[in-house]
C-alpha positions as a printed Julia matrix, in Angstrom:
226×3 Matrix{Float64}:
   3.73  -29.47  -24.51
   5.38  -26.27  -24.33
   7.65  -25.19  -21.38
   4.97  -22.61  -20.43
   2.13  -25.23  -20.43
   4.35  -27.47  -18.29
   5.16  -24.8   -15.78
   1.47  -23.7   -15.69
   0.63  -27.4   -14.8
   3.4   -27.78  -12.1
   1.92  -24.5   -10.39
  -1.49  -25.84  -10.67
  -0.39  -29.07   -8.59
   1.48  -26.94   -5.89
  -1.66  -24.56   -5.96
  -4.23  -27.21   -5.36
  -2.15  -28.37   -2.19
  -2.03  -24.9    -1.09
  -5.63  -24.42   -1.69
  -6.25  -27.48    0.6
  -8.38  -29.16   -2.12
  -8.19  -32.89   -1.94
 -11.22  -33.23   -4.22
  -9.46  -31.35   -7.16
  -6.11  -32.91   -6.55
  -6.59  -36.27   -8.42
  -7.8   -34.47  -11.5
  -4.95  -32.13  -11.77
  -2.53  -35.08  -11.24
  -4.05  -37.12  -13.98
  -4.05  -34.03  -16.19
  -0.42  -33.65  -15.52
   0.39  -37.23  -16.26
  -1.66  -37.11  -19.48
   0.26  -34.24  -20.53
   3.27  -36.02  -20.08
   4.76  -34.8   -16.85
   6.69  -37.59  -15.18
   5.19  -39.09  -11.92
   8.57  -38.04  -10.35
   7.99  -34.31  -11.49
   4.43  -34.3   -10.39
   5.45  -35.17   -6.83
   8.79  -33.36   -6.43
   8.09  -30.16   -8.64
   4.46  -30.07   -8.03
   2.82  -31.48   -5.1
   5.85  -31.25   -2.91
   6.32  -27.38   -3.64
   2.72  -26.93   -2.41
   3.14  -28.91    0.9
   6.67  -27.13    1.55
   5.08  -23.75    1.14
   2.34  -24.86    3.62
   4.91  -26.14    6.02
   6.77  -22.95    5.85
   3.54  -21.02    6.59
   2.76  -23.14    9.42
   6.34  -22.87   10.85
   5.74  -19.0    10.74
   2.33  -19.36   12.46
   0.61  -17.68    9.48
  -1.64  -20.8     9.17
  -2.87  -23.31   11.81
  -3.4   -26.96   12.28
  -6.69  -27.04   10.24
  -4.92  -25.79    7.18
  -2.08  -27.94    7.45
  -4.45  -31.13    8.05
  -6.29  -30.26    4.78
  -3.39  -29.47    2.84
  -1.92  -32.94    3.63
  -5.14  -34.73    2.66
  -4.85  -32.6    -0.72
  -1.26  -34.17   -1.22
  -2.25  -37.6     0.0
  -5.25  -37.42   -2.74
  -2.76  -36.65   -5.38
  -0.18  -39.36   -4.19
  -3.18  -41.71   -4.3
  -3.18  -41.35   -8.17
   0.64  -41.72   -8.45
   0.54  -45.14   -6.88
   0.38  -46.93   -9.96
   3.67  -45.52  -11.01
   5.25  -45.7    -7.3
   7.93  -48.18   -8.04
   9.18  -46.53  -11.17
   9.05  -43.08   -9.47
  10.85  -44.23   -6.16
  13.53  -45.83   -8.27
  14.21  -42.43  -10.16
  14.28  -40.22   -7.0
  17.24  -39.43   -4.72
  15.99  -41.04   -1.58
  17.31  -39.3     1.67
  16.4   -42.09    4.01
  13.52  -44.7     4.79
  11.4   -44.19    7.74
   8.96  -46.64    9.09
   6.34  -44.53   10.59
   3.16  -45.59   12.91
   1.02  -44.68   15.72
   1.64  -46.89   18.99
  -0.41  -49.39   20.48
  -3.57  -47.95   22.3
  -3.76  -44.73   20.16
  -5.83  -44.47   16.87
  -4.76  -40.64   16.13
  -3.97  -40.51   12.65
  -3.96  -36.95   11.45
  -0.66  -35.89   12.96
   1.22  -39.09   11.43
  -0.32  -38.41    8.01
   0.87  -34.83    8.07
   4.39  -36.14    9.02
   4.21  -38.72    6.15
   3.24  -36.17    3.71
   6.01  -33.81    4.62
   8.39  -36.55    4.73
   7.63  -37.78    1.33
   7.85  -34.57   -0.04
  11.39  -33.85    1.13
  12.67  -37.1    -0.32
  12.02  -39.71    2.38
  10.62  -43.0     1.47
   8.07  -43.74    4.08
   6.46  -46.99    5.19
   3.15  -46.19    7.16
   2.04  -49.02    9.49
  -1.16  -47.21   10.39
  -2.42  -46.58   13.95
  -2.75  -48.81   17.14
   0.68  -50.69   15.94
   1.67  -53.45   18.29
   5.16  -53.24   19.46
   6.06  -56.57   17.76
   5.11  -55.05   14.46
   7.56  -52.3    14.64
  10.21  -54.69   15.56
   9.05  -56.98   12.74
   9.24  -54.18   10.15
  12.58  -52.67   11.49
  14.05  -56.27   10.83
  12.37  -56.73    7.44
  12.73  -53.59    5.74
  15.87  -52.29    7.76
  14.91  -48.6     7.51
  17.11  -45.67    8.67
  14.42  -44.32   11.07
  11.57  -45.54   12.91
   9.1   -42.8    13.88
   6.58  -43.48   16.62
   3.8   -41.27   17.28
   1.53  -40.82   20.44
  -1.13  -38.59   20.91
  -2.51  -39.9    24.39
  -0.65  -39.76   27.5
  -1.69  -43.26   28.18
  -0.23  -44.41   24.8
   3.56  -43.0    25.85
   4.7   -46.1    27.54
   4.23  -48.05   24.2
   7.09  -45.82   22.7
   9.47  -47.03   25.5
   8.06  -50.45   24.9
   9.15  -50.35   21.25
  12.67  -48.98   22.19
  13.01  -51.84   24.72
  11.81  -54.47   22.2
  14.35  -53.34   19.51
  16.99  -53.77   22.25
  15.64  -57.36   22.99
  15.76  -58.23   19.36
  19.15  -56.96   18.78
  18.35  -54.33   16.41
  18.1   -51.0    18.34
  21.47  -50.14   17.17
  20.62  -50.43   13.46
  17.84  -47.73   13.45
  17.29  -44.22   14.87
  14.12  -43.68   16.87
  12.24  -40.48   16.22
   9.35  -39.82   18.54
   6.51  -37.18   18.5
   3.07  -36.38   19.55
   1.39  -33.72   21.58
   2.14  -35.18   25.12
   5.75  -36.06   24.05
   8.41  -33.84   25.42
  12.21  -33.63   25.05
  12.65  -35.0    28.6
  10.41  -38.09   27.81
  12.76  -38.62   24.73
  15.58  -38.57   26.91
  14.3   -40.9    29.58
  13.21  -43.45   26.89
  16.59  -43.1    25.07
  14.87  -42.24   21.79
  17.42  -40.57   19.35
  14.98  -37.52   18.49
  11.91  -35.82   19.11
   9.83  -33.48   16.9
   7.41  -31.02   18.81
   5.18  -30.74   15.71
   4.97  -32.32   12.03
   6.72  -29.27   10.6
   9.79  -30.06   12.57
   9.68  -33.62   11.95
  11.46  -33.39    8.75
  14.26  -31.45   10.17
  14.79  -33.88   12.86
  14.8   -36.74   10.38
  17.27  -34.94    8.21
  19.67  -34.49   11.2
  19.41  -38.0    12.44
  20.29  -38.99    8.68
  23.08  -36.64    8.91
  24.36  -37.97   12.24
  24.33  -41.52   10.96
  26.52  -40.61    8.07
  28.87  -38.92   10.23
  29.14  -41.95   12.48
  29.57  -44.3     9.38
  32.56  -42.05    8.3
  34.37  -41.93   11.68
């Protein structure tokens, strides 16, 4: 495969995400893999480039949530094809940090969390997705088992906000609160609420969740050096 053909395939991978086409993404990923492009490059130099562009457009308010959702779905469809090579791929990447992510108990909203997961993955984070309506005890168990750098708590309902607080309190009771940074988000979440429940960070939208996660990792690194 010539360098021109390789660059064209990588551009196609980025474009299928920009075009928000989850139906076409798997075929293009398979084509790239068959042409000899490594799974890591498919992710980082193809799909991730597309979702980064979409994230930038969303941040500039050039596109809106439906477009961001569909682009995230296209990236997820592409990543699903890569999962057979996931262990090899993740061992080759430079990982910024490990995030355990879930929507808290009493809340089954998934779209925002899926977008956050896509953007974090595209920006070099390893993400373990616990799903939706996640019991408080499960967050604690996974923090103890996986020892992530960050636990992300999503809540889209006002009635589910207390479960964000419950997770933080449960982490304290289990003696592992100081071992992990807690990042919270969701439409009813505010900076004031984050301060009240003593979360380490708050992201007002999916596009900013990556920035907040990077800031938390930088703060952790600084604390370790001091």
